[in-house]
N, C-alpha and C positions, 0 to 999 in steps of 0.2 A: 140918365134919369135923376131928377132931384129927389131928396128925401120925401118931400111933400107928394110928388108924383108916385113914388113907390108906396107911400102910405095909402093914397087914394086907390091904387091898383090892388093893394092888399084888402082894402075895404070892399071893393067890388068883387074880388075873388071869394072872400068870406061869404058875402051875400049870395053869390051864385052857387057855390059848392055846398054850403052848410045851412043857408036859409036865414040866419038872423040878420036884421038890419043894424049892423054894428057901426060905430063911429070911426073916425079917422085914427084915433089912438089904437083901436083894435086892429085896424088895417096895418099900422106900423108894427105892432106886435107880431102879426102874422108874417109880414114881409121879413122881419128880423129873424124869426124862427126858421123860415125857409132858407134864408142866407146861412144861418148857423148849420143847418142840416147839410147844405151844399158843401160848406167848409170842412165839416167832419167827414163827409164822404160816405156816410152810412145811412141807410133808411130805417134801421131798426131802433133808432133813438127816439125817445119821447121828450118833447119840449113843452113845458107848461107856461101859459101866459094868463093874465087876469083880464077879463072883459070889463073895461072901466068906463065905457061911454056908449051912447046909442046914436043911431044915424040920422035922426030926424033933422038935426041942425045942418046936415050935409046933403040933403036931398037935391039941392040945386046943382051940385057938382056931378051928380050922376047923369 
């Protein structure tokens, strides 16, 4: 999976699970946070990201 595909999947997952229509940068942030959590191997870790864009520009890719 390419980085762009991972970012799009993260964007879709964020919208499905949490509700906000976030943009592709937020999707990339979520995907990276999930990867870091996997690498650490612990689920009790908190990873914070900043929501920096909205999803209106990406509606055609959904």
